[in-house]
N, CA, C and O of each residue as an XYZ file, in Angstrom:
344
protein
N      12.296      3.780     -4.995
C      11.269      2.774     -5.135
C      10.405      3.131     -6.346
O      10.120      4.301     -6.600
N      10.002      2.116     -7.072
C       9.121      2.333     -8.215
C       7.660      2.152     -7.794
O       7.370      1.628     -6.719
N       6.755      2.593     -8.657
C       5.334      2.368     -8.394
C       5.017      0.879     -8.327
O       4.160      0.461     -7.549
N       5.700      0.081     -9.133
C       5.473     -1.360     -9.103
C       5.905     -1.957     -7.768
O       5.198     -2.794     -7.207
N       7.050     -1.539     -7.259
C       7.506     -2.017     -5.950
C       6.533     -1.598     -4.849
O       6.226     -2.382     -3.952
N       6.054     -0.367     -4.924
C       5.071      0.105     -3.946
C       3.792     -0.706     -4.048
O       3.197     -1.071     -3.034
N       3.370     -0.988     -5.273
C       2.177     -1.807     -5.496
C       2.334     -3.173     -4.851
O       1.401     -3.678     -4.226
N       3.490     -3.765     -4.998
C       3.748     -5.090     -4.429
C       3.708     -5.057     -2.903
O       3.193     -5.985     -2.279
N       4.241     -4.007     -2.301
C       4.216     -3.883     -0.844
C       2.776     -3.762     -0.352
O       2.389     -4.411      0.621
N       1.992     -2.936     -1.023
C       0.591     -2.754     -0.622
C      -0.167     -4.066     -0.750
O      -0.930     -4.438      0.142
N       0.041     -4.763     -1.855
C      -0.642     -6.042     -2.063
C      -0.213     -7.069     -1.008
O      -1.046     -7.812     -0.489
N       1.078     -7.107     -0.695
C       1.560     -8.041      0.327
C       0.907     -7.750      1.676
O       0.500     -8.669      2.386
N       0.810     -6.482      2.019
C       0.182     -6.126      3.290
C      -1.291     -6.508      3.292
O      -1.787     -7.093      4.255
N      -1.992     -6.174      2.205
C      -3.435     -6.432      2.124
C      -3.759     -7.920      2.178
O      -4.805     -8.314      2.695
N      -2.874     -8.734      1.651
C      -3.129    -10.176      1.615
C      -2.489    -10.923      2.784
O      -2.640    -12.139      2.908
N      -1.777    -10.195      3.636
C      -1.150    -10.836      4.787
C       0.061    -11.677      4.438
O       0.390    -12.623      5.154
N       0.723    -11.341      3.346
C       1.900    -12.092      2.916
C       3.029    -11.938      3.939
O       3.496    -10.822      4.164
N       3.473    -13.026      4.561
C       4.525    -12.922      5.578
C       5.873    -12.468      5.013
O       6.750    -12.056      5.772
N       6.043    -12.538      3.705
C       7.306    -12.103      3.103
C       7.532    -10.604      3.291
O       8.658    -10.126      3.160
N       6.466     -9.861      3.596
C       6.617     -8.421      3.828
C       7.456     -8.157      5.074
O       8.118     -7.124      5.176
N       7.426     -9.080      6.005
C       8.219     -8.924      7.222
C       7.481     -8.124      8.281
O       6.448     -7.506      8.024
N       8.037     -8.157      9.462
C       7.397     -7.545     10.623
C       7.243     -6.030     10.477
O       6.233     -5.472     10.908
N       8.212     -5.367      9.885
C       8.200     -3.907      9.811
C       8.023     -3.365      8.398
O       8.119     -2.156      8.190
N       7.771     -4.222      7.437
C       7.673     -3.781      6.048
C       6.620     -2.717      5.808
O       6.869     -1.723      5.125
N       5.424     -2.936      6.384
C       4.348     -1.958      6.184
C       4.666     -0.651      6.916
O       4.493      0.433      6.360
N       5.125     -0.757      8.144
C       5.476      0.445      8.902
C       6.549      1.251      8.179
O       6.464      2.476      8.097
N       7.548      0.568      7.661
C       8.603      1.262      6.912
C       8.021      1.952      5.678
O       8.374      3.091      5.375
N       7.134      1.262      4.974
C       6.553      1.818      3.754
C       5.747      3.081      4.051
O       5.928      4.099      3.383
N       4.873      3.026      5.029
C       4.000      4.173      5.282
C       4.681      5.276      6.085
O       4.186      6.403      6.117
N       5.799      4.979      6.731
C       6.447      5.958      7.608
C       7.605      6.709      6.972
O       7.957      7.797      7.427
N       8.199      6.151      5.933
C       9.408      6.744      5.364
C       9.080      7.383      4.016
O       8.629      6.712      3.088
N       9.313      8.672      3.928
C       9.044      9.416      2.703
C       9.894      8.883      1.545
O      11.021      8.427      1.740
N       9.328      8.951      0.341
C      10.042      8.515     -0.857
C      10.335      9.738     -1.725
O       9.492     10.630     -1.822
N      11.508      9.801     -2.357
C      11.826     10.968     -3.181
C      10.952     11.095     -4.437
O      10.822     12.188     -4.989
N      10.359      9.998     -4.887
C       9.481     10.049     -6.056
C       8.105     10.560     -5.610
O       7.457      9.919     -4.781
N       7.650     11.692     -6.139
C       6.371     12.254     -5.706
C       5.183     11.308     -5.928
O       4.252     11.298     -5.124
N       5.202     10.530     -6.986
C       4.096      9.602     -7.250
C       4.071      8.479     -6.215
O       3.007      8.104     -5.723
N       5.232      7.952     -5.892
C       5.321      6.896     -4.877
C       4.954      7.461     -3.512
O       4.263      6.810     -2.729
N       5.416      8.666     -3.232
C       5.113      9.265     -1.937
C       3.608      9.511     -1.779
O       3.053      9.270     -0.707
N       2.956      9.983     -2.826
C       1.506     10.201     -2.773
C       0.778      8.873     -2.556
O      -0.184      8.802     -1.791
N       1.236      7.843     -3.223
C       0.646      6.508     -3.073
C       0.837      6.000     -1.642
O      -0.087      5.453     -1.041
N       2.024      6.184     -1.115
C       2.351      5.770      0.253
C       1.428      6.460      1.251
O       0.905      5.819      2.162
N       1.229      7.752      1.083
C       0.363      8.505      1.991
C      -1.091      8.061      1.861
O      -1.797      7.921      2.860
N      -1.529      7.844      0.639
C      -2.917      7.401      0.401
C      -3.169      6.039      1.047
O      -4.168      5.851      1.742
N      -2.268      5.100      0.817
C      -2.431      3.757      1.384
C      -2.330      3.790      2.908
O      -3.027      3.046      3.597
N      -1.473      4.642      3.422
C      -1.235      4.695      4.852
C      -2.379      5.236      5.682
O      -2.383      5.097      6.906
N      -3.352      5.853      5.025
C      -4.489      6.368      5.795
C      -5.801      5.614      5.542
O      -6.864      6.047      5.985
N      -5.719      4.506      4.841
C      -6.914      3.694      4.589
C      -7.584      3.286      5.892
O      -8.811      3.256      5.984
N      -6.785      2.974      6.888
C      -7.364      2.557      8.173
C      -8.180      3.658      8.837
O      -9.056      3.367      9.651
N      -7.914      4.896      8.509
C      -8.691      5.998      9.074
C     -10.057      6.112      8.408
O     -11.051      6.443      9.055
N     -10.093      5.834      7.113
C     -11.351      5.902      6.366
C     -12.161      4.611      6.479
O     -13.384      4.627      6.338
N     -11.485      3.509      6.731
C     -12.123      2.185      6.809
C     -11.658      1.450      8.062
O     -10.983      0.426      7.963
N     -12.008      1.959      9.230
C     -11.549      1.310     10.470
C     -12.208     -0.051     10.665
O     -13.320     -0.302     10.200
N     -11.500     -0.901     11.355
C     -12.014     -2.232     11.662
C     -12.710     -2.223     13.017
O     -12.333     -1.486     13.927
N     -13.729     -3.055     13.124
C     -14.377     -3.263     14.421
C     -13.518     -4.168     15.305
O     -13.689     -4.209     16.524
N     -12.597     -4.888     14.676
C     -11.721     -5.802     15.389
C     -10.398     -5.081     15.681
O      -9.682     -4.723     14.745
N     -10.063     -4.863     16.942
C      -8.845     -4.119     17.268
C      -7.546     -4.790     16.800
O      -6.502     -4.141     16.754
N      -7.601     -6.068     16.456
C      -6.380     -6.727     15.971
C      -6.212     -6.587     14.457
O      -5.215     -7.052     13.904
N      -7.159     -5.963     13.791
C      -7.070     -5.732     12.342
C      -6.784     -4.262     12.064
O      -7.324     -3.381     12.733
N      -5.947     -4.005     11.092
C      -5.545     -2.640     10.767
C      -6.684     -1.850     10.144
O      -6.833     -0.657     10.411
N      -7.494     -2.509      9.312
C      -8.635     -1.844      8.674
C      -9.732     -2.874      8.430
O      -9.558     -4.065      8.688
N     -10.859     -2.391      7.930
C     -11.990     -3.282      7.648
C     -11.765     -4.050      6.348
O     -10.792     -3.808      5.633
N     -12.671     -4.973      6.053
C     -12.605     -5.706      4.786
C     -12.748     -4.755      3.612
O     -12.111     -4.946      2.576
N     -13.582     -3.728      3.766
C     -13.715     -2.719      2.706
C     -12.390     -1.987      2.505
O     -12.033     -1.641      1.378
N     -11.665     -1.752      3.595
C     -10.354     -1.117      3.498
C      -9.352     -1.990      2.767
O      -8.529     -1.484      2.005
N      -9.410     -3.287      2.989
C      -8.539     -4.220      2.265
C      -8.823     -4.133      0.768
O      -7.898     -4.129     -0.045
N     -10.099     -4.065      0.408
C     -10.466     -3.935     -1.007
C      -9.918     -2.633     -1.583
O      -9.467     -2.605     -2.728
N      -9.952     -1.558     -0.801
C      -9.401     -0.276     -1.254
C      -7.890     -0.397     -1.444
O      -7.350      0.102     -2.431
N      -7.207     -1.053     -0.509
C      -5.759     -1.247     -0.661
C      -5.431     -2.014     -1.935
O      -4.492     -1.660     -2.649
N      -6.191     -3.051     -2.223
C      -5.948     -3.835     -3.439
C      -6.209     -2.993     -4.687
O      -5.513     -3.138     -5.692
N      -7.199     -2.125     -4.628
C      -7.469     -1.216     -5.749
C      -6.316     -0.242     -5.924
O      -5.888      0.019     -7.049
N      -5.813      0.295     -4.831
C      -4.660      1.200     -4.892
C      -3.457      0.476     -5.483
O      -2.737      1.042     -6.307
N      -3.232     -0.762     -5.075
C      -2.110     -1.548     -5.604
C      -2.271     -1.755     -7.113
O      -1.304     -1.628     -7.864
N      -3.486     -2.072     -7.554
C      -3.738     -2.257     -8.993
C      -3.494     -0.968     -9.762
O      -2.884     -0.985    -10.831
N      -3.967      0.146     -9.224
C      -3.772      1.443     -9.877
C      -2.285      1.776    -10.001
O      -1.838      2.289    -11.027
N      -1.537      1.483     -8.963
C      -0.096      1.763     -8.987
C       0.615      0.896    -10.024
O       1.508      1.370    -10.728
N       0.217     -0.374    -10.117
C       0.839     -1.266    -11.102
C       0.520     -0.792    -12.522
O       1.385     -0.817    -13.397
N      -0.718     -0.361    -12.746
C      -1.083      0.161    -14.076
C      -0.323      1.439    -14.391
O       0.135      1.629    -15.518
N      -0.185      2.316    -13.403
C       0.560      3.568    -13.602
C       2.023      3.268    -13.927
O       2.624      3.926    -14.777
N       2.581      2.288    -13.258
C       3.962      1.883    -13.537
C       4.095      1.394    -14.979
O       5.042      1.746    -15.682
N       3.130      0.575    -15.409
C       3.166      0.056    -16.775
C       3.014      1.167    -17.791
O       3.632      1.126    -18.855
N       2.195      2.167    -17.474
C       1.981      3.286    -18.394
C       3.252      4.122    -18.565
O       3.520      4.657    -19.641
N       4.028      4.221    -17.480
C       5.283      4.969    -17.533
C       6.344      4.183    -18.272
O       7.195      4.754    -18.954
N       6.290      2.872    -18.132
C       7.213      1.999    -18.845
C       8.620      1.962    -18.283
O       9.578      1.735    -19.023
N       8.757      2.179    -16.994
C      10.078      2.151    -16.354
C      10.194      0.853    -15.558
O       9.292      0.502    -14.798
N      11.294      0.150    -15.735
C      11.547     -1.068    -14.945
C      12.756     -0.908    -14.089
O      13.120     -1.829    -13.357
């Protein structure tokens, strides 16, 4: 997986995009990636709910956590562009 692909998964989850599928987020945060940069990103995104818990039990994280996820997605997309790998 590339940083851009990881960025897209994070953005899809944060925005509630149904194209991610029922298990897309769980697969992303649960399965290690051989690329150390992608794996670090996966771990960082996967614990946002711990730092930004929601008061609503049906939400994975708070609105502030969603903003953090979108920031992480943007950072990953920029890092991908800086590396220049497609």
